[in-house]
C-alpha positions in Angstrom: 2.0 -19.5 -33.5 -1.2 -16.9 -33.3 1.5 -14.5 -36.0 4.1 -14.2 -33.7 7.3 -13.5 -35.1 10.3 -14.1 -32.9 14.2 -13.5 -33.6 17.1 -15.2 -32.9 17.6 -11.3 -31.1 14.3 -11.8 -29.3 14.8 -15.7 -28.1 18.5 -14.7 -26.7 16.1 -12.0 -24.3 13.8 -14.2 -23.1 16.4 -17.0 -22.5 18.6 -14.8 -20.6 15.7 -13.8 -18.5 15.0 -17.2 -17.9 18.7 -17.9 -16.6 18.5 -15.4 -14.4 15.6 -16.6 -12.7 17.2 -20.0 -12.5 20.3 -18.7 -11.0 18.2 -16.3 -8.7 16.5 -19.2 -7.5 19.9 -21.7 -7.2 20.8 -19.3 -5.1 18.4 -18.7 -2.6 18.0 -22.2 -2.3 21.4 -23.3 -1.5 22.9 -20.4 -0.1 19.8 -17.9 1.0 17.4 -20.2 2.7 20.3 -22.5 4.8 21.8 -19.5 6.4 18.5 -17.0 6.9 17.3 -17.7 11.0 14.0 -19.6 11.0 11.8 -16.4 11.5 12.5 -13.8 9.0 10.7 -10.3 7.8 8.2 -10.9 4.7 6.1 -7.6 4.6 7.0 -3.8 5.1 4.8 -0.6 5.7 4.6 2.4 3.2 7.5 4.0 5.9 9.7 0.8 4.7 9.6 0.0 8.3 9.5 -4.0 8.5 5.6 -5.1 10.4 4.9 -8.7 9.6 7.5 -12.0 10.0 7.0 -15.1 8.3 8.8 -18.8 9.2 12.0 -19.1 6.3 10.3 -21.9 4.8 7.3 -19.8 3.6 9.4 -17.5 1.3 10.1 -19.9 -0.9 7.3 -18.8 -3.4 7.7 -15.6 -3.3 11.7 -16.1 -3.7 12.5 -18.8 -5.7 8.8 -20.0 -7.5 6.9 -16.2 -8.3 9.6 -14.7 -10.8 10.0 -17.7 -12.7 6.2 -18.2 -12.6 5.8 -14.3 -13.7 8.4 -14.6 -16.9 6.7 -17.9 -18.2 3.3 -16.2 -17.9 4.4 -12.7 -19.7 6.6 -15.2 -22.4 3.2 -16.9 -23.0 0.4 -14.5 -22.7 1.2 -13.6 -26.7 0.4 -17.0 -27.7 -2.6 -17.4 -25.9 -4.1 -13.7 -26.8 -7.2 -13.9 -29.6 -4.5 -10.9 -31.2 -1.2 -12.4 -30.4 0.1 -11.1 -33.6 -0.7 -7.2 -32.9 2.1 -7.5 -30.2 4.7 -7.9 -33.5 4.0 -4.2 -33.8 5.1 -2.9 -30.5 7.0 -6.2 -29.6 10.1 -3.8 -28.2 7.5 -2.6 -25.9 6.0 -5.3 -24.6 9.4 -7.2 -24.0 10.8 -4.6 -22.4 8.3 -4.4 -20.1 8.8 -8.3 -19.6 12.4 -7.8 -19.2 12.0 -4.7 -16.3 9.2 -6.8 -14.6 11.3 -9.9 -14.6 14.4 -7.6 -13.0 11.8 -6.5 -11.0 10.4 -9.6 -9.5 14.1 -11.0 -8.9 15.4 -8.1 -6.7 12.0 -8.2 -4.4 13.0 -12.2 -4.0 16.1 -10.8 -2.3 14.9 -8.2 0.1 14.0 -10.8 2.6 16.9 -12.8 2.7 19.2 -9.6 2.2 17.5 -8.4 5.5 17.3 -11.3 7.6 20.8 -11.6 6.8 21.8 -7.9 7.6 23.1 -7.0 4.4 20.2 -4.3 4.5 19.3 -2.6 7.5 16.8 -4.2 9.7 14.4 -1.9 9.2 14.2 -1.5 5.9 13.7 2.2 5.4 14.8 3.7 1.8 16.1 1.1 0.2 12.5 -0.7 0.3 10.9 2.7 -0.5 12.8 2.7 -3.8 12.6 -0.7 -5.0 9.3 -0.7 -4.6 8.2 2.5 -5.8 10.8 3.8 -7.3 10.6 0.7 -9.7 7.4 1.0 -10.3 7.1 4.9 -10.5 9.9 4.4 -13.3 7.7 1.3 -15.0 4.5 3.7 -15.1 6.4 6.8 -16.5 7.8 4.5 -19.4 4.4 2.8 -20.1 2.9 6.1 -20.1 5.3 7.0 -22.9 4.5 3.8 -25.4 1.0 3.9 -24.3 0.1 5.4 -27.6 2.1 2.5 -29.8 0.3 -0.3 -28.1 -1.9 -2.0 -30.3 -5.5 -3.9 -29.3 -5.5 -7.2 -28.1 -7.2 -8.9 -25.2 -4.0 -8.8 -22.4 -1.7 -6.0 -22.1 -3.0 -2.5 -22.5 -6.5 -0.2 -21.0 -8.1 -3.5 -21.2 -12.4 -2.1 -20.5 -15.2 -3.1 -22.5 -15.3 -0.1 -24.9 -11.7 -0.1 -26.0 -11.6 -4.0 -26.6 -14.7 -3.5 -28.4 -13.9 -0.8 -30.9 -10.0 0.3 -32.3 -10.8 4.1 -32.4 -12.1 4.2 -28.7 -8.1 2.2 -27.7 -6.2 4.0 -29.8 -7.8 7.6 -28.4 -8.3 5.8 -24.6 -4.2 4.7 -25.1 -3.2 7.7 -26.2 -5.4 9.7 -23.3 -3.8 7.4 -21.0 -0.4 8.3 -21.7 0.2 11.2 -19.4 -2.0 10.0 -17.0 0.7 7.3 -16.4 3.4 9.3 -16.8 1.8 11.8 -13.9 0.8 8.3 -12.1 4.7 7.6 -12.1 6.4 10.4 -11.1 3.4 10.3 -7.7 5.0 7.1 -7.2 8.8 8.3 -7.8 8.7 11.1 -5.6 6.8 8.7 -2.8 9.9 6.6 -3.1 11.6 9.2 -1.1 9.4 10.8 1.1 7.5 7.6 2.6 9.7 7.2 5.2 9.2 10.8 6.6 5.8 10.9 6.2 4.1 8.0 5.3 0.4 8.5 6.1 0.6 11.3 3.1 2.6 9.3 1.0 -0.2 6.5 1.5 -2.8 9.1 0.4 -1.4 10.7 -2.4 -1.1 6.9 -3.9 -4.0 6.0 -3.4 -5.6 9.3 -4.9 -2.8 9.3 -7.7 -3.2 5.5 -8.8 -7.0 5.0 -8.3 -8.0 8.9 -9.3 -5.6 8.1 -12.7 -7.4 4.1 -13.6 -10.9 5.8 -12.9 -10.5 8.8 -14.9 -9.0 6.6 -17.7 -11.9 4.4 -17.4 -14.3 7.6 -17.3 -12.6 8.7 -20.4 -13.3 5.6 -22.2 -17.1 5.1 -21.3 -17.8 9.0 -22.4 -15.8 8.3 -25.7 -18.1 5.6 -26.5 -21.3 7.6 -25.3 -20.6 10.0 -27.8 -20.1 12.4 -25.0 -16.8 12.9 -26.1 -15.4 13.7 -29.9 
């Protein structure tokens, strides 16, 4: 299977993540779903206030199916990537990302039922902001640190035409992208604590940081390919 090498320790990690998702799904279906009122909060604004409501039955996809689906996808990616063998050279980074993202999906799945049942404040507030912006900010910072160590592949990393076509462009682009990702992550971390008090400013800062960061990395890779940067 594309040269992948999964040890017993690796298999234990994936089995543990699957067990987490299945346990969460079972608790959601057999406890949370019957206990929730018919109408539940399903969307929150930048300020952490609930601004969207739906029938509780419609939450099954996000609460039960999505975490399992994402885990299966993360596990399968190296097997279907034409350069799947390269994942062995940064396996710890990829598995760490997969584990963190799976836990994140499970946490997100429970925001609606815990809010509907009164365990979390009805307005969501800081918990929603910290759950989303805080976690994603930490993830971006960690990815920024790991960026220079990600080997060329088609599904994980900065995948633009110029990095995929040239290993040297991949290497230099990911080295450049590391600090950019760290900055984007720090902005998102700060926004987790400011969003409730300054939602408009926070939204602008997030858009500038995320879109600007992605655009800057893409531009760098392109200019490197054109020979403008040497």
